[in-house]
N, C-alpha and C positions, 0 to 999 in steps of 0.2 A: 070614468071620464064624465065630465059635465055634459049633460044632454042639450044644453042651450049654448053651444059654442059661439053661435053668431052674436049673442048678446055680449060675450067677452070681446069679440072682435070689434064691435062697435064701441064698447067702453074703452078699449085700448086705443083705438083711433082718436077718440075724443080727448084722452088724458095723457097720451104718450109724451107730448111736449113738457107737461108739468112734471112727469116722472123723471125725464132726463134732466130737467132743470134742478130738481131736488138732488139727484145723484151727483151732478157736476158742481153745482153752486152750493147746495146745502151740505152735502157730505164731503165735498172737496175731492171727488174722485175724477179720474180721466174719463173721457167718453168711453162707454163700454157697451156690451150687449145686455139687454134686459129681456127676461123671459116671463111670461104669464103662464103659470102651470094650470092646466085644465084636466089633467089626468095622470095617474101613476099606477105602477104595478109594484107590489111589495111581496117580500118573502121572509120566512123565518130563518132560512139559511141561504147564504149567497157566497159567490166566489167571483173574483175578477182577476184577469191576467192581461198583461200587455207585453209587447216586444217591439224592438226596433232594430232593423238591420240584420236580422237573423238569416242565416243561410237557408235556402230552400231545403225542407225536410229535416231541419234541426230542431224545430219546436215540437216538444212532446209533453203532454200533461195528463195526469191522472187525478181527477177530482172525486174523492171517495168519502163515504161516511165512516165515522168511528164513534164509539161510546166515550163519553167524558167521565173521568173518575168522579164518583160521588153524585152522578146524575143519571136519570133514566132517559135523558134526551140524546138524540144523535146530533153530532155536529159534522160539518163537512170540511175537508181540507185538501190541499194539493199535496198528495203523497209524492208526486213526481212533477217537476216543472223545469224542464231543460230549456235554456236560452230565453227565459222570460221572467218577468217579475210578477208575483202573485200575492193576493191577500184573500182571506176568507173570514167569515164570521157567522154566528148564529145566535138567535134569541133563545135564552134558556127556559122560556115559558112556552109550552106548546100552545099553539093557536095565535100567539102574538106574531105579527108580521112587521117587525120594526125596520127591516132592511129594504130601502127603496132601490129597486133594481132598474126601473125604467121610468122616465118622465116624458110627458107629452104636453104640448102647449103651443104658445104663440111666441115667436121671436119679435120683439118690439124694436122697430127701427124708424128713425126719422132722418131726413136729409140734413147734411152738415149745415146747409144754409139756414135751417130753422133753429140751430143751436145758438 
């Protein structure tokens, strides 16, 4: 995480209007949410799962390691994932952490009357 978060807050407050103007008028996008990322957590291996409307007690998952053929690296996968959608991945180079699992930052917002 950036150690001088306050500087980012002040910078965002000063430039938010021009950022939204660029997104809406320059890129032709609808009004949206903008985020200024100030920190992150990364991992070599990751897994994500989501579910909607599952009955209580029906979601069950096993996230386990396995060796990949022709590699000395472990990867992780959902061996079992009942009532949910899941995905997983791993970087095949030990020490690389290419999977971003958490982001932290500032949500940039301005009043509609300023757009």
